[in-house]
N, C-alpha and C positions, 0 to 999 in steps of 0.2 A: 110563611104565615105573617111575619112582621110586615112584609110589603103589602099584603092584602088588607091589613088593618091600619096601615100607616096613617091614613087620613084621620083616624080616630085617636091616634097617640101622639100627634105632633103637638108642640107647645101652643098654647092659646095665643092668638094674635089679636090684640085689642084695636078697636077702631071707634071713632065717634061719628055720628051722623050729624051733619050740619045742614040746616035749611038756609039757603042763601039764594037770592034772586029767583025765588019761586021754584027752586030745584033742591033736591037732596043730594048732598055730596058726602063722600067719605073723607075722614082725616085720620090717618094718612090717606093719600089718594088711592083709588082703586088699583092703579098700576103699581103703586108701592106695596100695597097689601099682597097683590099677586106675586110680586118679586120676592117678598119676604117668605111667602108660602113655598115657592119653588126653591128658594135657597135652603129652607129646612128639609125639603125632600132630598135635595142634592147632598146635604151633609149626612143624612141618614144612609143614602145609597152608597156613599164613598167610605163608610166606616170600615168595611173589610179591606180596602186598599191600604189602610194604615197598619194592618196586622203584618207581622213578619213571619210568623209560623215557626216550625221546627224543621230544620234540614232544608234541602233544596226543593221546596214546594212552591208552586204558584197558585195553589188552590184559592187563596183569598183574593188574588188579583183577578181571577176569572169569575168570581161569584156574581158581580153585577151583570156580566154578559150572559151567564148561564140562566139568569132569572129575567131575561128580557121580556118574556110573556107577562110576568107579573109587573114589571116596570110599566108596560103599556097600560095595564089596568090602573096603576097608581096615577098616571098622567091623565087617563080618561076621567077618573073620579075627580081629579083636581079641576079639570076643565068644566065638568058638570057643576061642581061647587061654585066656581066663579061665574058660570052662566046664570045659575039660580040667584046668586048674589047680585048680579048686574040687573036682573029682572026686578029686584026689590027696590031699586033706586027710583 
Protein backbone atom coordinates (compact mmCIF):
# COMPACT_ATOMS: atom_id res chain seq x y z
CA UNK A 1 0.00 0.00 0.00
CA UNK A 2 2.90 2.32 0.72
CA UNK A 3 4.27 1.76 -2.76
CA UNK A 4 0.96 2.42 -4.47
CA UNK A 5 0.64 5.84 -2.84
CA UNK A 6 4.34 6.65 -2.74
CA UNK A 7 4.05 9.50 -5.23
CA UNK A 8 1.62 11.21 -2.84
CA UNK A 9 3.77 10.83 0.27
CA UNK A 10 7.25 11.79 -0.94
CA UNK A 11 8.69 15.02 0.44
CA UNK A 12 7.94 18.10 -1.63
CA UNK A 13 10.63 19.11 -4.09
CA UNK A 14 10.62 22.85 -4.77
CA UNK A 15 11.49 24.39 -8.11
CA UNK A 16 11.41 27.86 -9.60
CA UNK A 17 10.23 28.64 -13.10
CA UNK A 18 12.60 31.01 -14.87
CA UNK A 19 11.74 32.81 -18.09
CA UNK A 20 14.96 33.25 -20.05
CA UNK A 21 15.59 33.71 -23.76
CA UNK A 22 11.88 33.37 -24.47
CA UNK A 23 11.76 29.93 -22.84
CA UNK A 24 10.63 28.66 -19.47
CA UNK A 25 13.27 26.76 -17.52
CA UNK A 26 13.26 25.00 -14.18
CA UNK A 27 15.68 25.82 -11.41
CA UNK A 28 16.99 23.35 -10.40
CA UNK A 29 17.03 21.89 -13.88
CA UNK A 30 14.44 19.37 -15.06
CA UNK A 31 17.07 16.62 -14.94
CA UNK A 32 18.06 17.54 -11.37
CA UNK A 33 14.41 17.49 -10.27
CA UNK A 34 13.95 14.08 -11.83
CA UNK A 35 17.13 12.81 -10.17
CA UNK A 36 16.01 14.06 -6.74
CA UNK A 37 12.60 12.44 -7.19
CA UNK A 38 14.06 9.07 -8.16
CA UNK A 39 16.51 9.31 -5.28
CA UNK A 40 13.58 9.71 -2.87
CA UNK A 41 11.89 6.67 -4.41
CA UNK A 42 15.09 4.65 -4.06
CA UNK A 43 15.50 5.64 -0.41
CA UNK A 44 11.94 4.52 0.35
CA UNK A 45 12.27 1.22 -1.50
CA UNK A 46 15.50 0.28 0.27
CA UNK A 47 14.20 0.92 3.80
CA UNK A 48 13.50 -2.81 4.40
CA UNK A 49 17.09 -3.66 3.44
CA UNK A 50 18.26 -1.80 6.55
CA UNK A 51 16.20 -3.95 8.94
CA UNK A 52 17.97 -6.82 10.64
CA UNK A 53 14.96 -8.78 11.88
CA UNK A 54 14.96 -11.46 14.55
CA UNK A 55 16.74 -14.73 13.96
CA UNK A 56 18.02 -16.09 10.67
CA UNK A 57 15.46 -14.46 8.40
CA UNK A 58 15.90 -12.79 5.05
CA UNK A 59 12.31 -11.54 4.84
CA UNK A 60 13.28 -7.88 4.79
CA UNK A 61 15.91 -8.35 2.11
CA UNK A 62 13.45 -9.93 -0.33
CA UNK A 63 10.64 -7.40 0.20
CA UNK A 64 11.60 -5.13 -2.72
CA UNK A 65 11.86 -8.13 -5.06
CA UNK A 66 8.53 -9.57 -3.92
CA UNK A 67 6.85 -6.24 -4.67
CA UNK A 68 8.27 -5.82 -8.15
CA UNK A 69 4.77 -5.46 -9.64
CA UNK A 70 4.09 -2.48 -7.38
CA UNK A 71 7.55 -1.06 -8.06
CA UNK A 72 6.71 -1.04 -11.75
CA UNK A 73 3.61 1.04 -10.95
CA UNK A 74 5.71 3.48 -8.89
CA UNK A 75 8.09 4.07 -11.80
CA UNK A 76 5.26 4.33 -14.31
CA UNK A 77 3.61 7.03 -12.19
CA UNK A 78 6.94 8.84 -11.89
CA UNK A 79 7.42 8.80 -15.65
CA UNK A 80 3.88 10.07 -16.16
CA UNK A 81 4.51 12.87 -13.67
CA UNK A 82 7.67 14.01 -15.44
CA UNK A 83 6.08 13.65 -18.87
CA UNK A 84 3.26 15.98 -17.75
CA UNK A 85 5.71 18.36 -16.10
CA UNK A 86 7.76 18.51 -19.28
CA UNK A 87 4.64 19.38 -21.29
CA UNK A 88 4.08 22.41 -19.06
CA UNK A 89 7.37 23.99 -20.06
